[in-house]
N, CA, C and O atoms as CSV, one atom per row, in Angstrom:
chain,resi,resn,atom,element,x,y,z
A,1,MET,N,N,-21.031,6.986,-1.905
A,1,MET,CA,C,-21.466,6.247,-0.743
A,1,MET,C,C,-22.033,7.240,0.251
A,1,MET,O,O,-21.327,8.140,0.707
A,2,LYS,N,N,-23.287,7.085,0.584
A,2,LYS,CA,C,-23.956,8.059,1.431
A,2,LYS,C,C,-24.010,7.657,2.893
A,2,LYS,O,O,-23.999,8.527,3.763
A,3,SER,N,N,-24.069,6.374,3.189
A,3,SER,CA,C,-24.253,5.957,4.576
A,3,SER,C,C,-22.928,5.855,5.317
A,3,SER,O,O,-21.905,5.456,4.760
A,4,MET,N,N,-22.978,6.222,6.567
A,4,MET,CA,C,-21.811,6.163,7.436
A,4,MET,C,C,-21.686,4.742,7.971
A,4,MET,O,O,-22.674,4.181,8.444
A,5,PRO,N,N,-20.495,4.145,7.910
A,5,PRO,CA,C,-20.329,2.806,8.467
A,5,PRO,C,C,-20.608,2.809,9.964
A,5,PRO,O,O,-20.436,3.832,10.628
A,6,GLU,N,N,-21.037,1.665,10.498
A,6,GLU,CA,C,-21.356,1.643,11.928
A,6,GLU,C,C,-20.111,1.845,12.783
A,6,GLU,O,O,-20.202,2.435,13.860
A,7,ARG,N,N,-18.947,1.369,12.330
A,7,ARG,CA,C,-17.684,1.669,13.014
A,7,ARG,C,C,-16.770,2.319,11.983
A,7,ARG,O,O,-16.079,1.621,11.240
A,8,PRO,N,N,-16.760,3.640,11.931
A,8,PRO,CA,C,-16.084,4.332,10.833
A,8,PRO,C,C,-14.568,4.468,10.972
A,8,PRO,O,O,-13.937,5.139,10.156
A,9,TYR,N,N,-13.978,3.849,11.981
A,9,TYR,CA,C,-12.536,3.983,12.180
A,9,TYR,C,C,-11.872,2.620,12.177
A,9,TYR,O,O,-12.414,1.659,12.722
A,10,PHE,N,N,-10.691,2.534,11.561
A,10,PHE,CA,C,-9.875,1.329,11.683
A,10,PHE,C,C,-8.427,1.675,11.376
A,10,PHE,O,O,-8.131,2.739,10.833
A,11,ASN,N,N,-7.533,0.767,11.730
A,11,ASN,CA,C,-6.110,0.925,11.453
A,11,ASN,C,C,-5.772,0.144,10.197
A,11,ASN,O,O,-6.396,-0.871,9.889
A,12,LEU,N,N,-4.774,0.634,9.480
A,12,LEU,CA,C,-4.331,-0.014,8.257
A,12,LEU,C,C,-2.815,-0.067,8.275
A,12,LEU,O,O,-2.159,0.949,8.507
A,13,ILE,N,N,-2.258,-1.232,8.035
A,13,ILE,CA,C,-0.807,-1.361,7.917
A,13,ILE,C,C,-0.512,-1.653,6.452
A,13,ILE,O,O,-0.995,-2.636,5.890
A,14,ILE,N,N,0.284,-0.786,5.845
A,14,ILE,CA,C,0.661,-0.957,4.444
A,14,ILE,C,C,2.102,-0.498,4.295
A,14,ILE,O,O,2.465,0.581,4.764
A,15,GLN,N,N,2.912,-1.301,3.651
A,15,GLN,CA,C,4.344,-1.033,3.497
A,15,GLN,C,C,4.988,-0.723,4.844
A,15,GLN,O,O,5.784,0.208,4.960
A,16,ASN,N,N,4.640,-1.501,5.848
A,16,ASN,CA,C,5.165,-1.356,7.212
A,16,ASN,C,C,4.855,-0.006,7.850
A,16,ASN,O,O,5.493,0.367,8.834
A,17,GLN,N,N,3.905,0.721,7.319
A,17,GLN,CA,C,3.477,1.992,7.893
A,17,GLN,C,C,2.129,1.797,8.579
A,17,GLN,O,O,1.249,1.122,8.045
A,18,LYS,N,N,1.969,2.380,9.748
A,18,LYS,CA,C,0.709,2.304,10.479
A,18,LYS,C,C,-0.102,3.565,10.193
A,18,LYS,O,O,0.357,4.685,10.415
A,19,LEU,N,N,-1.310,3.354,9.698
A,19,LEU,CA,C,-2.173,4.471,9.330
A,19,LEU,C,C,-3.532,4.336,10.005
A,19,LEU,O,O,-4.025,3.228,10.216
A,20,ALA,N,N,-4.122,5.460,10.339
A,20,ALA,CA,C,-5.482,5.494,10.866
A,20,ALA,C,C,-6.400,5.917,9.724
A,20,ALA,O,O,-6.119,6.888,9.021
A,21,VAL,N,N,-7.479,5.196,9.543
A,21,VAL,CA,C,-8.418,5.457,8.463
A,21,VAL,C,C,-9.773,5.768,9.086
A,21,VAL,O,O,-10.241,5.045,9.966
A,22,PHE,N,N,-10.397,6.846,8.628
A,22,PHE,CA,C,-11.728,7.136,9.141
A,22,PHE,C,C,-12.586,7.803,8.074
A,22,PHE,O,O,-12.085,8.498,7.190
A,23,PHE,N,N,-13.889,7.573,8.180
A,23,PHE,CA,C,-14.865,8.120,7.256
A,23,PHE,C,C,-15.580,9.288,7.916
A,23,PHE,O,O,-15.979,9.196,9.077
A,24,ALA,N,N,-15.744,10.378,7.193
A,24,ALA,CA,C,-16.489,11.534,7.694
A,24,ALA,C,C,-16.938,12.367,6.496
A,24,ALA,O,O,-16.191,12.526,5.531
A,25,SER,N,N,-18.127,12.884,6.559
A,25,SER,CA,C,-18.658,13.769,5.507
A,25,SER,C,C,-18.508,13.164,4.113
A,25,SER,O,O,-18.106,13.853,3.175
A,26,ASP,N,N,-18.828,11.894,3.978
A,26,ASP,CA,C,-18.728,11.194,2.697
A,26,ASP,C,C,-17.330,11.220,2.106
A,26,ASP,O,O,-17.171,11.132,0.888
A,27,LYS,N,N,-16.335,11.337,2.935
A,27,LYS,CA,C,-14.941,11.288,2.491
A,27,LYS,C,C,-14.176,10.297,3.354
A,27,LYS,O,O,-14.567,9.984,4.478
A,28,LEU,N,N,-13.090,9.822,2.800
A,28,LEU,CA,C,-12.199,8.929,3.526
A,28,LEU,C,C,-10.951,9.718,3.885
A,28,LEU,O,O,-10.336,10.340,3.019
A,29,PHE,N,N,-10.576,9.697,5.148
A,29,PHE,CA,C,-9.377,10.386,5.609
A,29,PHE,C,C,-8.356,9.346,6.044
A,29,PHE,O,O,-8.690,8.393,6.748
A,30,ILE,N,N,-7.118,9.531,5.622
A,30,ILE,CA,C,-6.040,8.614,5.992
A,30,ILE,C,C,-4.915,9.443,6.583
A,30,ILE,O,O,-4.430,10.384,5.954
A,31,LYS,N,N,-4.499,9.092,7.797
A,31,LYS,CA,C,-3.413,9.832,8.441
A,31,LYS,C,C,-2.484,8.870,9.167
A,31,LYS,O,O,-2.842,7.725,9.442
A,32,LYS,N,N,-1.293,9.352,9.470
A,32,LYS,CA,C,-0.343,8.552,10.236
A,32,LYS,C,C,-0.893,8.362,11.634
A,32,LYS,O,O,-1.495,9.265,12.214
A,33,GLY,N,N,-0.677,7.181,12.159
A,33,GLY,CA,C,-1.141,6.933,13.513
A,33,GLY,C,C,-1.686,5.533,13.663
A,33,GLY,O,O,-1.793,4.781,12.695
A,34,PHE,N,N,-2.026,5.200,14.874
A,34,PHE,CA,C,-2.493,3.860,15.185
A,34,PHE,C,C,-3.280,3.947,16.478
A,34,PHE,O,O,-2.824,4.578,17.431
A,35,ASN,N,N,-4.430,3.341,16.535
A,35,ASN,CA,C,-5.233,3.345,17.750
A,35,ASN,C,C,-5.461,1.907,18.181
A,35,ASN,O,O,-6.037,1.114,17.437
A,36,LYS,N,N,-5.011,1.572,19.379
A,36,LYS,CA,C,-5.086,0.184,19.844
A,36,LYS,C,C,-6.516,-0.302,20.030
A,36,LYS,O,O,-6.743,-1.509,20.122
A,37,ASP,N,N,-7.473,0.594,20.088
A,37,ASP,CA,C,-8.869,0.204,20.278
A,37,ASP,C,C,-9.595,-0.135,18.977
A,37,ASP,O,O,-10.714,-0.646,19.017
A,38,TYR,N,N,-8.985,0.137,17.834
A,38,TYR,CA,C,-9.636,-0.109,16.552
A,38,TYR,C,C,-9.131,-1.395,15.928
A,38,TYR,O,O,-8.010,-1.828,16.196
A,39,ILE,N,N,-9.962,-2.001,15.093
A,39,ILE,CA,C,-9.563,-3.196,14.372
A,39,ILE,C,C,-8.445,-2.820,13.397
A,39,ILE,O,O,-8.417,-1.703,12.882
A,40,THR,N,N,-7.532,-3.748,13.148
A,40,THR,CA,C,-6.380,-3.476,12.291
A,40,THR,C,C,-6.389,-4.409,11.086
A,40,THR,O,O,-6.603,-5.614,11.220
A,41,TYR,N,N,-6.152,-3.836,9.904
A,41,TYR,CA,C,-6.027,-4.602,8.670
A,41,TYR,C,C,-4.624,-4.411,8.125
A,41,TYR,O,O,-4.013,-3.357,8.302
A,42,SER,N,N,-4.122,-5.437,7.464
A,42,SER,CA,C,-2.819,-5.343,6.826
A,42,SER,C,C,-2.996,-5.625,5.338
A,42,SER,O,O,-3.587,-6.636,4.960
A,43,MET,N,N,-2.486,-4.738,4.500
A,43,MET,CA,C,-2.582,-4.914,3.055
A,43,MET,C,C,-1.386,-5.726,2.573
A,43,MET,O,O,-0.274,-5.559,3.073
A,44,ASP,N,N,-1.615,-6.598,1.612
A,44,ASP,CA,C,-0.517,-7.351,1.012
A,44,ASP,C,C,-0.805,-7.528,-0.475
A,44,ASP,O,O,-1.839,-7.079,-0.969
A,45,ASN,N,N,0.104,-8.180,-1.183
A,45,ASN,CA,C,-0.053,-8.315,-2.633
A,45,ASN,C,C,-1.308,-9.077,-3.030
A,45,ASN,O,O,-1.918,-8.773,-4.055
A,46,THR,N,N,-1.697,-10.056,-2.236
A,46,THR,CA,C,-2.913,-10.802,-2.535
A,46,THR,C,C,-4.119,-9.879,-2.499
A,46,THR,O,O,-4.998,-9.950,-3.359
A,47,LEU,N,N,-4.150,-9.016,-1.498
A,47,LEU,CA,C,-5.256,-8.076,-1.377
A,47,LEU,C,C,-5.254,-7.095,-2.550
A,47,LEU,O,O,-6.318,-6.751,-3.065
A,48,TYR,N,N,-4.080,-6.644,-2.974
A,48,TYR,CA,C,-4.008,-5.743,-4.128
A,48,TYR,C,C,-4.617,-6.407,-5.358
A,48,TYR,O,O,-5.411,-5.794,-6.072
A,49,GLU,N,N,-4.244,-7.665,-5.605
A,49,GLU,CA,C,-4.750,-8.363,-6.782
A,49,GLU,C,C,-6.263,-8.498,-6.720
A,49,GLU,O,O,-6.941,-8.346,-7.736
A,50,GLY,N,N,-6.798,-8.783,-5.539
A,50,GLY,CA,C,-8.247,-8.876,-5.382
A,50,GLY,C,C,-8.924,-7.546,-5.655
A,50,GLY,O,O,-10.034,-7.507,-6.187
A,51,ALA,N,N,-8.259,-6.457,-5.292
A,51,ALA,CA,C,-8.838,-5.127,-5.492
A,51,ALA,C,C,-9.030,-4.835,-6.975
A,51,ALA,O,O,-9.982,-4.159,-7.365
A,52,ILE,N,N,-8.123,-5.346,-7.794
A,52,ILE,CA,C,-8.241,-5.143,-9.239
A,52,ILE,C,C,-9.553,-5.746,-9.739
A,52,ILE,O,O,-10.203,-5.189,-10.623
A,53,LYS,N,N,-9.930,-6.875,-9.173
A,53,LYS,CA,C,-11.147,-7.564,-9.593
A,53,LYS,C,C,-12.399,-6.960,-8.971
A,53,LYS,O,O,-13.511,-7.357,-9.317
A,54,GLY,N,N,-12.236,-6.007,-8.059
A,54,GLY,CA,C,-13.386,-5.347,-7.461
A,54,GLY,C,C,-13.934,-6.034,-6.232
A,54,GLY,O,O,-14.973,-5.631,-5.708
A,55,SER,N,N,-13.255,-7.063,-5.762
A,55,SER,CA,C,-13.731,-7.747,-4.551
A,55,SER,C,C,-12.542,-8.038,-3.649
A,55,SER,O,O,-12.097,-9.181,-3.553
A,56,ILE,N,N,-12.033,-7.017,-2.996
A,56,ILE,CA,C,-10.802,-7.190,-2.227
A,56,ILE,C,C,-10.987,-8.088,-1.024
A,56,ILE,O,O,-10.032,-8.714,-0.565
A,57,SER,N,N,-12.192,-8.158,-0.513
A,57,SER,CA,C,-12.404,-8.953,0.692
A,57,SER,C,C,-13.896,-9.094,0.921
A,57,SER,O,O,-14.693,-8.339,0.364
A,58,LYS,N,N,-14.265,-10.046,1.728
A,58,LYS,CA,C,-15.671,-10.141,2.116
A,58,LYS,C,C,-15.970,-9.144,3.222
A,58,LYS,O,O,-17.130,-8.926,3.570
A,59,ASP,N,N,-14.929,-8.541,3.774
A,59,ASP,CA,C,-15.114,-7.592,4.864
A,59,ASP,C,C,-15.646,-6.265,4.334
A,59,ASP,O,O,-15.093,-5.696,3.392
A,60,ARG,N,N,-16.706,-5.785,4.937
A,60,ARG,CA,C,-17.378,-4.558,4.496
A,60,ARG,C,C,-16.479,-3.325,4.565
A,60,ARG,O,O,-16.525,-2.484,3.667
A,61,LYS,N,N,-15.669,-3.205,5.608
A,61,LYS,CA,C,-14.820,-2.016,5.751
A,61,LYS,C,C,-13.791,-1.932,4.627
A,61,LYS,O,O,-13.529,-0.850,4.101
A,62,LEU,N,N,-13.211,-3.067,4.262
A,62,LEU,CA,C,-12.232,-3.034,3.181
A,62,LEU,C,C,-12.900,-2.774,1.836
A,62,LEU,O,O,-12.303,-2.143,0.963
A,63,LYS,N,N,-14.109,-3.243,1.659
A,63,LYS,CA,C,-14.844,-2.916,0.432
A,63,LYS,C,C,-15.111,-1.415,0.368
A,63,LYS,O,O,-14.993,-0.799,-0.691
A,64,GLN,N,N,-15.473,-0.832,1.513
A,64,GLN,CA,C,-15.709,0.613,1.547
A,64,GLN,C,C,-14.425,1.370,1.232
A,64,GLN,O,O,-14.453,2.375,0.522
A,65,LEU,N,N,-13.304,0.892,1.757
A,65,LEU,CA,C,-12.019,1.533,1.480
A,65,LEU,C,C,-11.750,1.536,-0.020
A,65,LEU,O,O,-11.376,2.566,-0.582
A,66,ALA,N,N,-11.934,0.405,-0.664
A,66,ALA,CA,C,-11.700,0.320,-2.109
A,66,ALA,C,C,-12.649,1.245,-2.868
A,66,ALA,O,O,-12.234,1.912,-3.816
A,67,LYS,N,N,-13.911,1.290,-2.461
A,67,LYS,CA,C,-14.887,2.145,-3.149
A,67,LYS,C,C,-14.529,3.619,-3.004
A,67,LYS,O,O,-14.593,4.367,-3.979
A,68,PHE,N,N,-14.158,4.043,-1.813
A,68,PHE,CA,C,-13.775,5.445,-1.624
A,68,PHE,C,C,-12.549,5.785,-2.465
A,68,PHE,O,O,-12.487,6.857,-3.067
A,69,ILE,N,N,-11.580,4.885,-2.508
A,69,ILE,CA,C,-10.376,5.158,-3.297
A,69,ILE,C,C,-10.720,5.199,-4.784
A,69,ILE,O,O,-10.228,6.067,-5.504
A,70,ARG,N,N,-11.548,4.283,-5.247
A,70,ARG,CA,C,-11.932,4.264,-6.666
A,70,ARG,C,C,-12.610,5.565,-7.099
A,70,ARG,O,O,-12.375,6.052,-8.205
A,71,TYR,N,N,-13.443,6.119,-6.234
A,71,TYR,CA,C,-14.182,7.328,-6.601
A,71,TYR,C,C,-13.464,8.617,-6.231
A,71,TYR,O,O,-13.991,9.705,-6.466
A,72,GLY,N,N,-12.276,8.513,-5.659
A,72,GLY,CA,C,-11.463,9.692,-5.400
A,72,GLY,C,C,-11.830,10.509,-4.184
A,72,GLY,O,O,-11.345,11.630,-4.033
A,73,ASP,N,N,-12.675,9.984,-3.307
A,73,ASP,CA,C,-13.069,10.724,-2.109
A,73,ASP,C,C,-12.089,10.457,-0.965
A,73,ASP,O,O,-12.482,9.991,0.105
A,74,VAL,N,N,-10.829,10.753,-1.201
A,74,VAL,CA,C,-9.790,10.443,-0.221
A,74,VAL,C,C,-9.012,11.703,0.125
A,74,VAL,O,O,-8.608,12.453,-0.764
A,75,CYS,N,N,-8.803,11.935,1.414
A,75,CYS,CA,C,-7.981,13.046,1.889
A,75,CYS,C,C,-6.806,12.455,2.663
A,75,CYS,O,O,-6.994,11.698,3.616
A,76,PHE,N,N,-5.613,12.804,2.248
A,76,PHE,CA,C,-4.407,12.316,2.911
A,76,PHE,C,C,-3.864,13.394,3.832
A,76,PHE,O,O,-3.838,14.572,3.474
A,77,GLU,N,N,-3.431,12.988,5.021
A,77,GLU,CA,C,-2.892,13.948,5.989
A,77,GLU,C,C,-1.646,14.642,5.439
A,77,GLU,O,O,-1.510,15.861,5.552
A,78,THR,N,N,-0.741,13.867,4.846
A,78,THR,CA,C,0.502,14.426,4.302
A,78,THR,C,C,0.836,13.728,2.986
A,78,THR,O,O,0.213,12.725,2.637
A,79,MET,N,N,1.800,14.247,2.272
A,79,MET,CA,C,2.268,13.600,1.046
A,79,MET,C,C,2.915,12.254,1.365
A,79,MET,O,O,2.855,11.337,0.546
A,80,ASP,N,N,3.529,12.119,2.536
A,80,ASP,CA,C,4.115,10.831,2.933
A,80,ASP,C,C,3.046,9.750,2.999
A,80,ASP,O,O,3.259,8.626,2.546
A,81,VAL,N,N,1.907,10.093,3.562
A,81,VAL,CA,C,0.805,9.133,3.655
A,81,VAL,C,C,0.327,8.760,2.251
A,81,VAL,O,O,0.051,7.591,1.980
A,82,LYS,N,N,0.229,9.740,1.368
A,82,LYS,CA,C,-0.192,9.460,-0.007
A,82,LYS,C,C,0.804,8.540,-0.701
A,82,LYS,O,O,0.399,7.628,-1.422
A,83,ARG,N,N,2.100,8.764,-0.495
A,83,ARG,CA,C,3.120,7.907,-1.101
A,83,ARG,C,C,3.010,6.466,-0.606
A,83,ARG,O,O,3.176,5.523,-1.378
A,84,VAL,N,N,2.731,6.306,0.678
A,84,VAL,CA,C,2.577,4.959,1.236
A,84,VAL,C,C,1.393,4.251,0.584
A,84,VAL,O,O,1.451,3.047,0.337
A,85,MET,N,N,0.331,4.985,0.305
A,85,MET,CA,C,-0.877,4.400,-0.278
A,85,MET,C,C,-0.800,4.217,-1.792
A,85,MET,O,O,-1.640,3.519,-2.358
A,86,GLN,N,N,0.179,4.819,-2.463
A,86,GLN,CA,C,0.252,4.779,-3.923
A,86,GLN,C,C,0.184,3.370,-4.521
A,86,GLN,O,O,-0.560,3.167,-5.480
A,87,PRO,N,N,0.929,2.388,-3.997
A,87,PRO,CA,C,0.837,1.051,-4.611
A,87,PRO,C,C,-0.587,0.496,-4.594
A,87,PRO,O,O,-1.016,-0.142,-5.555
A,88,PHE,N,N,-1.310,0.736,-3.517
A,88,PHE,CA,C,-2.691,0.259,-3.434
A,88,PHE,C,C,-3.588,1.066,-4.367
A,88,PHE,O,O,-4.428,0.498,-5.065
A,89,ILE,N,N,-3.414,2.384,-4.384
A,89,ILE,CA,C,-4.243,3.249,-5.228
A,89,ILE,C,C,-4.076,2.884,-6.702
A,89,ILE,O,O,-5.053,2.865,-7.450
A,90,LYS,N,N,-2.850,2.597,-7.118
A,90,LYS,CA,C,-2.603,2.245,-8.517
A,90,LYS,C,C,-3.293,0.949,-8.905
A,90,LYS,O,O,-3.662,0.765,-10.065
A,91,LYS,N,N,-3.470,0.053,-7.951
A,91,LYS,CA,C,-4.091,-1.235,-8.248
A,91,LYS,C,C,-5.607,-1.176,-8.274
A,91,LYS,O,O,-6.239,-1.974,-8.967
A,92,VAL,N,N,-6.209,-0.248,-7.535
A,92,VAL,CA,C,-7.679,-0.209,-7.487
A,92,VAL,C,C,-8.211,0.732,-8.473
A,92,VAL,O,O,-9.427,0.896,-8.577
């Protein structure tokens, strides 16, 4: 994915953990944190199942998240963050 999203930052809640997600240099970065000014998404089992089919949502940001994870362009702040994301990563 070469183009930068128009709003490259959002919050993600997964397994009751709050994470900040941002795109930079054709990579996806995921770190602990939460910004009240960014849109927030919550992952659940329904979303995981949709990710398996390649269409997790009609929302462009979540599609970009799935694409970055599928192609391995993901940088995790810590191993804890990676562990939180593991259930989603295994499904996509």
